[in-house]
TIKOL-816443 format. One record per atom (N, C-alpha, C): x, y, z; residue in three letters. Coordinates in steps of 0.2 Angstrom, whole numbers, plus 5000, padded with zeros to 4 digits. Example, Ala and Ser with C-alpha at 12.3 -4.5 7.8 and 13.67 -1.06 7.14 Angstrom:
% TIKOL-816443
506649725039ALA
506249785039ALA
506649845039ALA
506449895035SER
506849955036SER
506450005039SER
END
This chain:
% TIKOL-816443
500349965000MET
500050014999MET
500550065000MET
500250094995PRO
500650164996PRO
500750225001PRO
501450245004ALA
501450295011ALA
501050345010ALA
500850385002PHE
500450425001PHE
499850425003PHE
499550365004TYR
498850375008TYR
498950425016TYR
499250405020ARG
499450445025ARG
499350525024ARG
499950545020GLU
500050595017GLU
499250645015GLU
498750595011LEU
498350605009LEU
497650645012LEU
497950605018LEU
497450625022LEU
497650675027LEU
498050675030ASP
498450705035ASP
498850785033ASP
498950795026THR
499350825026THR
498850905025THR
499050965028ASP
498551045030ASP
498451075024ASP
497951075020LEU
497951085012LEU
497951145013LEU
497951185018SER
497651255018SER
498351295019SER
498751265019VAL
499351295017VAL
499651285010VAL
499351265005LEU
499251264998LEU
498651314998LEU
498151335000ASP
497851385000ASP
498051424999ASP
498551455006GLY
498951515007GLY
499351545001GLY
499651485001LEU
500251494995LEU
499951504987LEU
499251494988ALA
498951514979ALA
498851574982ALA
498551594989ASP
498251664990ASP
498851724987ASP
499451694991ALA
500051754991ALA
500051744982ALA
500051694980TRP
500451724971TRP
499751754968TRP
499451744970GLN
498851774969GLN
498751864969GLN
498951894975ASN
499051954976ASN
499751974975ASN
500151924974THR
500851944970THR
500651974963THR
500251964959HIS
500051944953HIS
499651994952HIS
499452034957THR
498952074957THR
499252144959THR
499752144962ARG
500152204965ARG
500452224961ARG
500652164954THR
501452194951THR
501052194944THR
500452174941GLU
500052184936GLU
500252254933GLU
500252304937LYS
500352364932LYS
501252404933LYS
501552354936LEU
502152354937LEU
502652364931LEU
502652304926PRO
502952324922PRO
503052384919PRO
502252414916LYS
502252484914LYS
502352544917LYS
502352534923ARG
502452594927ARG
503452604928ARG
503752544928MET
504152544928MET
504552574921MET
504452534918MET
504452564909MET
504452664908MET
503852674910ASP
503752744909ASP
504252804916ASP
504252764919GLU
504652804925GLU
505252804924GLU
505352744923VAL
506252734923VAL
506552724917VAL
506352654917LEU
506952644911LEU
506752674905LEU
506252704901LYS
506152754895LYS
506552794897LYS
506452834902PRO
507052884903PRO
507652874902PRO
507952804906LEU
508352794908LEU
508652774901LEU
508552774896ARG
508652734890ARG
508452814885ARG
508252854886ASP
508152904880ASP
508452984883ASP
508652984889LYS
508853044890LYS
509753054889LYS
510053004884GLY
510753034882GLY
511253004887GLY
511152964892TYR
511652974898TYR
512252884895TYR
512052854890TRP
512552814887TRP
512852844880TRP
513452814880GLU
513852844874GLU
514052774874GLU
514352784865GLY
515052754862GLY
514652684862GLY
515252634865ALA
515252574863ALA
514352534870ALA
514652554876ALA
514152564881ALA
513552564879ALA
513252594875ALA
512452634874ALA
512252564872ALA
512352504867PRO
512152474865PRO
511952414872PRO
512552394874HIS
512552364880HIS
511952374886HIS
511952444886ALA
511552474892ALA
510752464889ALA
510852454884TRP
510052454882TRP
509652424881TRP
510152354879SER
510052264879SER
509752254887SER
510152304891LEU
509952284900LEU
509352294903LEU
509252364898ILE
508552404900ILE
508052354898ILE
508152324892ASP
507352284889ASP
507552214892ASP
508052204894ASP
508052144899ASP
507452144904ASP
507652204909ILE
507552214916ILE
506552224913ILE
506552264907ALA
505652264905ALA
505352194906ALA
505652164901ARG
505452064901ARG
505252054906ARG
505852034910GLN
505852014917GLN
505452044921GLN
505152094923LEU
504452124925LEU
504052114922LEU
503952084917ALA
503152064911ALA
503151984913ALA
503751954913ALA
503851894914ALA
503651854921ALA
503851894925ALA
503851894933ALA
503051894935ALA
502751944933ASN
501851934933ASN
501751894931ASN
501851864923LYS
501651804922LYS
501751754925LYS
502251744927VAL
502151654932VAL
501951674938VAL
501651734940ALA
501351734947ALA
500751714947ALA
500551734940LYS
499851714938LYS
499751654936LYS
500351624933ALA
500051544931ALA
500351504939ALA
500551524942LEU
500851464948LEU
500251484952LEU
499851544953ALA
499251534959ALA
498651504952ALA
498651494949GLY
498151454945GLY
498251374947GLY
498951364946VAL
499251284945VAL
498951274951VAL
499151284957ILE
499151294964ILE
498351274966ILE
497851334964ASP
497151334964ASP
496851264962ASP
497151244957ASP
496851204954ASP
497051134956ASP
497751124959ALA
497851064964ALA
497451054969ALA
497451104974VAL
497251104980VAL
496451094978VAL
496251114974ALA
495251084972ALA
495351014971ALA
495750984966ASP
495650924964ASP
496050874971ASP
496550894975LEU
496850864982LEU
496350864986LEU
495650904986LYS
495250914993LYS
494750864990LYS
494450864984VAL
493950804980VAL
494350734981VAL
494850724980ILE
495350674981ILE
495250644989ILE
495450694993ARG
495550665001ARG
494650645002ARG
494450684999ARG
493850665004ARG
493250604999ARG
493650584994ASP
493350514991ASP
493550464992ASP
494150484997LEU
494650435000LEU
494450425007LEU
494050465011LYS
493750455018LYS
493250405015LYS
492750425008ASP
492050385009ASP
492150325007ASP
492850325002ALA
492950255003ALA
493150205009ALA
493250235013VAL
493850205019VAL
492950185024VAL
492650245024ARG
492050215027ARG
491550175025ARG
491550185018ARG
491150125016ARG
491450045017ARG
491950045016THR
492349985018THR
492149965026THR
492350015028ARG
492249985037ARG
491349985037ARG
490950015033ASP
490349995033ASP
490349905032ASP
490849865029GLN
490249825026GLN
490749765032GLN
491249805038GLY
491549765044GLY
492249745041GLY
492449775036LEU
493149765036LEU
493549795040LEU
493949795039ALA
494649825043ALA
495249875039ALA
495249955039VAL
495649965037VAL
496249995042VAL
496849985040ASP
497349995044ASP
497450075043ASP
498050095049ALA
498350155047ALA
498650175041ALA
498950115038SER
499250125031SER
498950115025SER
498150125027GLY
497750105021GLY
497650035019GLY
497949985021ARG
497849935020ARG
497149865023ARG
496849855018VAL
496149835019VAL
496349745021VAL
495949725026SER
495949655028SER
495149635030SER
495149565033GLY
494549535031GLY
494049555037GLY
493549525037TYR
493049535042TYR
493549555050TYR
493249595053ILE
493549615059ILE
493149545064ILE
492649535062THR
492649465067THR
493149405066THR
493249365072ALA
493749315070ALA
493749275065ALA
494249265060GLU
493849215055GLU
493849145057GLU
493849125063GLN
493549035064GLN
492749055065GLN
492649115066HIS
492149105067HIS
491349105062HIS
491849125056ILE
491649135050ILE
491549075045ILE
490749075043PRO
490749005038PRO
491249015033PRO
491448965029MET
491748955023MET
491748995017MET
490948985016GLY
490749025012GLY
490849125011GLY
490749135020GLN
490749185019GLN
491449205020GLN
491849175020ARG
492749205021ARG
492849195013ARG
492649175008VAL
492949195002VAL
492449265001VAL
491849305004TYR
491449345002TYR
491949395006TYR
492249375013SER
492749405014SER
493349455012SER
493849395009ALA
494349415003ALA
494249444998ALA
493549424993ARG
493149434988ARG
493249534991ARG
492849534996TYR
492649614995TYR
493149634998TYR
493649615002ALA
494449675003ALA
494749664998ALA
494749634993GLU
495149614988GLU
494849714983GLU
494149704983LEU
493849744977LEU
493849834982LEU
493749814987ALA
494049894994ALA
494649914991ALA
495249864993GLN
495849904992GLN
495949904985GLN
495649884979GLU
495749914974GLU
495449984972GLU
494949974977GLU
494550064974GLU
495150104978GLU
495250084984ILE
495750134988ILE
496550164985ILE
496550094984ASN
497250114978ASN
496950154972ASN
496450154970GLY
496350204963GLY
496250264966GLY
496150294971ILE
495850344975ILE
496650374977ILE
497150324977VAL
497750344982VAL
498250394975VAL
498050334970ARG
498650344965ARG
498350414960ARG
497650434962ARG
497450514958ARG
497650574964ARG
497950544969GLY
498150584973GLY
499050594972GLY
499250524972ILE
499850554968ILE
500350574962ILE
499550564956THR
499550594953THR
499450674950THR
498850694956ALA
499050764957ALA
499650814959ALA
499850764966ASP
500350794969ASP
500950784964ASP
501150734958GLN
501650744957GLN
501550804950GLN
500850794946SER
500750864939SER
500750934945SER
500650934950LEU
500851024954LEU
501551014953LEU
501850984956SER
502550994955SER
502950994950SER
502650964945MET
502950974938MET
502851034932MET
502051044934ALA
501951114932ALA
502351184935ALA
502351184940LEU
502651224944LEU
503351244941LEU
503951184941MET
504351184939MET
504351204931MET
504051164926ALA
503951204920ALA
503651294920ALA
503251304924ASP
503051374923ASP
503751424926ASP
504151424933VAL
504751454934VAL
505251424930VAL
505351394928GLY
505951354923GLY
506651344926GLY
506951324923LEU
507751324927LEU
508251374926LEU
508051414922GLY
508751474920GLY
508651524926GLY
509051564927ALA
509251624931ALA
508951684928ALA
508351684923TRP
507951724921TRP
507251704924TRP
506651744927PHE
506051724924PHE
505751714917PHE
505351634917ASN
504951604912ASN
504551664909ASN
504751694902THR
504251724898THR
503751704896THR
503651634896GLY
503051604892GLY
502851534898GLY
502651554903PRO
502251494908PRO
501751464901PRO
501851394904ARG
501451354898ARG
500551344902ARG
500651324909HIS
500251294912HIS
499851344915HIS
499151334919SER
498651364923SER
498551324927SER
498551264925SER
498151204930SER
498651154930SER
498451084932ILE
499051024931ILE
498350974928ILE
498251014921ASP
498050964917ASP
498150974911ASP
498751014912THR
499151004904THR
499950984904THR
499950934909THR
500650914909THR
501050864901THR
500450854901ASP
500850794893ASP
500850854889ASP
501050924890ARG
501250974885ARG
502050964888ARG
502150934894ILE
502950924895ILE
503350884892ILE
503950874890SER
504250824886SER
504550774892SER
504650714890VAL
505050694895VAL
505950704895VAL
506150724889ASP
506950774891ASP
506850814897ASP
506250864896GLU
506050904903GLU
505850874909GLU
505550824908TYR
505450784915TYR
506050764918TYR
506450734915ASN
507150714916ASN
507550774920ASN
507750814917ALA
508050894919ALA
507750914925ALA
507150904926TYR
506850954931TYR
507050894938TYR
506950844938HIS
507350784943HIS
507750784943HIS
508350804940ARG
508950784941ARG
509150864943ARG
508750914943ALA
508950974946ALA
508650974955ALA
508150934955LEU
507850934960LEU
508450894965LEU
508750844962SER
509150794966SER
509850834963SER
510150894965GLY
510650944964GLY
511150924959GLY
510750894953LYS
511350854948LYS
511150914942LYS
511650934938ASP
511450934933ASP
511150924927ASP
510550984928PRO
510050964921PRO
510050944915PRO
510550984912TYR
510750984906TYR
511650944902TYR
511750884907PRO
512550864905PRO
512650854900PRO
513350854898GLU
513650864892GLU
513250804890GLU
513050784884ALA
512950704878ALA
513550684881ALA
513550604879LYS
514050554881LYS
513750494875LYS
514250494872ASP
514350444862ASP
514650364867ASP
514650364871ASP
515150304872ASP
514350254872ASP
514650194868SER
514650134864SER
514550084870SER
514150004868PRO
514349954870PRO
515249934869PRO
515449944862TYR
515849914859TYR
516349974862TYR
516350034865GLY
516850064872GLY
516750054877GLY
516350034877LEU
516450014886LEU
516749954887LEU
516649904882GLY
516949834882GLY
517649844881GLY
517949884879LEU
518549884876LEU
518849914883LEU
518449974888ASP
518650004894ASP
519049954898ASP
518449884898TYR
518449834902TYR
519049804901TYR
519149774894VAL
519749734891VAL
520249764892VAL
520449834891THR
520949864892THR
521349864901THR
520949894902GLY
520849904909GLY
520949974911GLY
520850024903ILE
521050094904ILE
520250134904ILE
520250194907GLY
519750234907GLY
519350224914GLY
518950264915PRO
518650264921PRO
518350214922PRO
518150184929ARG
517750114931ARG
517050144931ARG
516850174932HIS
516050204932HIS
515950254925HIS
515350244924LYS
515150294920LYS
514250304922LYS
513950354920ASP
513250374923ASP
513150404916ASP
512450394913PHE
512250384907PHE
511450414909PHE
511250464904THR
510450474905THR
510150494899THR
509750534899ASN
509250574891ASN
509750614887ASN
509750574881GLY
510050614876GLY
510850574875GLY
511150534879ASP
511650484878ASP
511550444874ASP
512150404869ARG
511850344866ARG
511650294869ARG
512050284877MET
511950214881MET
511050204883MET
510850284884ALA
510150264886ALA
509650264881ALA
509850274874ASP
509550264869ASP
509450194868ASP
510050174869LEU
510150094867LEU
509650064871LEU
509750084878MET
509450034885MET
508450034881MET
508250104880GLN
507550094878GLN
507250064874GLN
507850054867SER
507750034860SER
507549974862SER
508049934867MET
508049854869MET
507349814868MET
507249754863GLU
506549714863GLU
506349714870GLU
506749684875SER
506449674880SER
506249724886SER
506249784884MET
505849844887MET
505349834886MET
504949834881GLN
504349814879GLN
503949764886GLN
504249714889ASP
504049684896ASP
504149724901ASP
504749744900ILE
504749794907ILE
504349844908ILE
504149874903ARG
503449924902ARG
502949894905ARG
502649854903LYS
502249804902LYS
502349764911LYS
502749774914GLN
502849754922GLN
502749824926GLN
502949874923THR
502849934927THR
502249964925THR
501749944922VAL
500849964922VAL
500549914926VAL
500749864927GLU
500249814929GLU
500349814937GLU
501149844940GLN
501349844946GLN
501149914947GLN
501049954945TRP
500650024947TRP
500050034948TRP
499649964942GLU
498749974945GLU
498849904949GLU
499149884952ALA
498849834957ALA
498949854962ALA
499649904965THR
499949924970THR
499750004971THR
499750024967GLY
499850124967GLY
500450134969GLY
501050114971ASP
501750104973ASP
502050144967ASP
502450204969LYS
502550234961LYS
503350214961LYS
503550184964GLU
504250134965GLU
504350064964GLU
504550044958GLY
504649964962GLY
505149974955GLY
505249904954GLN
505749854950GLN
505449784945GLN
505849794940ALA
505549754935ALA
506049734933ALA
505949634929ALA
506649624927ALA
506449594921ALA
507249574917PHE
507249534911PHE
507749474913PHE
507649434912SER
508049354911SER
508149334905SER
508949314904ILE
509049294896ILE
508649204898ILE
508949184902SER
508749104903SER
507949084907SER
507449144906ALA
507149114909ALA
506549074904ALA
506449044900SER
506349014894SER
506948934894SER
507348934898GLY
507748884901GLY
508548894894GLY
508948854896LYS
509648874893LYS
509548884888LYS
509348824883VAL
509248804877VAL
509048874873VAL
508548904876ALA
508248954873ALA
508549014874ALA
509249034879ALA
509649074881ALA
510249054874ALA
510348994873GLY
510848994869GLY
510548984862GLY
509949004862LYS
509749024855LYS
509649104855LYS
509649124859LYS
509549194859LYS
510149224856LYS
510749184861LEU
511449214859LEU
511649204853LEU
511349144850LEU
511849134842LEU
511349174837LEU
510649194837THR
509949214833THR
510049294835THR
510249314840GLU
509949364842GLU
510649424845GLU
511049404848ASP
511649434853ASP
512049444849ASP
512349384845LEU
512949384841LEU
513049414837LEU
512349414833PRO
512149464823PRO
512249524825PRO
511849544832ALA
511749624834ALA
512549634837ALA
513049624838ILE
513549644841ILE
513949654833ILE
514049604828VAL
514249604823VAL
513849654818VAL
513249664819THR
512949714814THR
512749774818THR
512749804823ASN
512549844827ASN
511949874827ASN
511549804828ASP
510649814829ASP
510549854834ASP
510249894834PRO
510049944839PRO
509549904845PRO
509149874841ASP
508549824845ASP
508749764849ASP
509549744846HIS
509649674850HIS
510449704854HIS
510649754853LEU
511349764855LEU
511349774862LEU
510949804866GLY
510749814870GLY
510849794878GLY
510349734874GLU
510349654879GLU
510949614880GLU
511449624870ALA
511849584871ALA
512449594877ALA
512449664875PHE
512949704882PHE
512749674891PHE
512149704890MET
512049684897MET
511749624899MET
511449584897GLY
511249514899GLY
510649494900GLY
510549474906SER
510049484911SER
510049544915SER
509449584919TYR
509649634921TYR
508949644926TYR
509049694932ASN
508649724934ASN
508549804933ASN
507749824934VAL
507849904932VAL
507349924938VAL
507749984942ASP
507250014946ASP
506950044943ASP
506150084945TYR
505750144940TYR
505350174947TYR
505350234943VAL
504950264948VAL
504350314943VAL
503750304945VAL
503150354940VAL
503250394941VAL
503550464937ARG
503550534939ARG
502950564937ARG
502450544933GLY
501850564932GLY
501350544928GLY
500850574927THR
500150514923THR
500050584919THR
500050574913ASP
499350624910ASP
498950614907ASP
498350654906PRO
497850654907PRO
497350584903PRO
497850584897ASP
497850514893ASP
497750464896ASP
498250444901GLY
498350384906GLY
498950364905GLY
499350384899SER
500150384899SER
500450394904SER
500850364906LEU
501550354913LEU
502150394911LEU
502250454914VAL
503050474914VAL
503350434920VAL
503950384916VAL
504350334920VAL
504950354920VAL
505250364927GLU
505950354924GLU
506150284928GLU
506650264923TYR
507050194923TYR
507850204925TYR
508150164932THR
508750164931THR
509050084932THR
509450084927LEU
509750004926LEU
510450014928LEU
510849974932ASN
511549994934ASN
511549904933ASN
512249914929ASN
512749864927ASN
513249844927ASN
513649794928THR
514149794930THR
514549754926THR
515149754921THR
515649704917THR
515949674919THR
516049614921SER
516549594925SER
516749514922SER
517149474925SER
517449404922SER
516849364922SER
516349384928GLU
515649344931GLU
515249354923GLU
515049424923SER
514749444918SER
514849444912SER
515349424910ALA
515549424904ALA
515149344901ALA
515149294905LEU
514949234904LEU
514449204905LEU
513949274905HIS
513549264909HIS
512749204904HIS
513049184899TYR
512649174894TYR
512849064894TYR
513549044898ILE
513848984898ILE
513748964908ILE
513649044912GLY
513649004920GLY
514049044923GLY
513949044930TYR
514549094933TYR
515049044937TYR
515349044940TYR
515949024942TYR
516349044949TYR
516149014954ASP
516449034959ASP
517149064959ASP
517749054956TRP
518449064956TRP
518349144952TRP
517849144948LEU
518049214943LEU
517849264950LEU
517749264952LYS
517749334960LYS
518349344961LYS
518849314963TYR
519449344962TYR
519749364955TYR
519349354952ALA
519949394946ALA
519549474945ALA
519349484950GLU
519249554948GLU
519449594953GLU
519949554959ILE
520549604964ILE
520849634960ILE
521249634956ALA
521849664953ALA
521549714947ALA
522049764947ASP
521649814940ASP
522249794936ASP
521949794931GLY
522149784924GLY
521649744918GLY
522049754914PRO
521449694907PRO
521149644909PRO
520349624909MET
520049604910MET
519949574917MET
520249604922THR
520149594931THR
519849654931THR
519849714930SER
519549754935SER
518849774932SER
518349754936ALA
517549784931ALA
517749864932ALA
517149844927VAL
516949924924VAL
516149964925VAL
515749984927SER
515049994929SER
514650044927SER
514250044924GLN
513750084922GLN
513150104924GLN
512850154925THR
512050184929THR
511750214924THR
511350174921VAL
510950224914VAL
510250244917VAL
510150304918THR
509450334920THR
509150404914THR
508450354912TRP
508250404907TRP
507350404908TRP
507350434905THR
506450454909THR
506150454900THR
505450404902GLU
505350394896GLU
504450414896GLU
503950414890ARG
503150404892ARG
503150334889ARG
502450314894ILE
502450244893ILE
501550244892ILE
501050194887PRO
500450194887PRO
500450164895PRO
499850204897GLY
499650154902GLY
498950124901GLY
498650094908LYS
498350044906LYS
497750074903LYS
497450144905THR
496750164901THR
496850214895THR
497650224895SER
497750274889SER
497750234881SER
END
């Protein structure tokens, strides 16, 4: 059961109401400020001939920038007030729906604990006839599905609020001159690269790191030669991130993501791909017919799998679009070592000791690939 259940019930939404009012007051009080500043300060400053020579164009440009920033600040204040107002209204409805669902569940004689988990009839199970126990389990399942669904709506509203605010404010040093959101219902306008940048910024990372062109071939060479950094990070826009997204096995990873999100309401989880899930014979066939040819031909659909082998991927559902599509951040950690190099023929304990010394074929290299993408949800 998602922890957000408790937050949805306990959070003081009046704080957000106050914040919306503050931004609305800011907008109202600054609405006429851009024109007044232009008429009384900036235009006289520009027109009275204080600037001469090479300094003049630069000074005029700065004056124009100040004028634009005043107008942009007023637009941003208006947009933020609208976004917060809309989010608070939605969260209040969702909280009411959640309380009603919990009340109906308890009215049926079921128990709902402090985390939102539904259990069978409060009456001791041994006193319930067998047929009624079946009803108990089924009713508990249906009630849990309803509560999970409402909590998912709350998570979506909360995430949409944060991303709409980030998009309106922007990541630059200047005010955003074109805020695009006045509600939380337009997050489908935010690209996955923007989602990725916003969450990198919130984590204290460079939102727009320089793109890396490393390929599996280059990373494999780092391992074989023992040269180069032992760890590399990749994200949206990097070649390795593109390869991970295009892997055929990611279709099942995405399916697992949607199923787990719908079943549990937890925004964080893990999905897995195993090359030996269908047995060693199938794994050998995959090696001969897909992975080795991919290495030779640089096939983007299978090259990533040939490099990764079996893998686990962590995911975080970062947002839900109005059409039900999910915005998901995936993180895949991979280590290339003597053990992983032989992932098709088996693992051997003695290979662990080969990783101790630094040098060719003995020093493991690792990669963390984190990327954000949109995937169809159950209802999209």
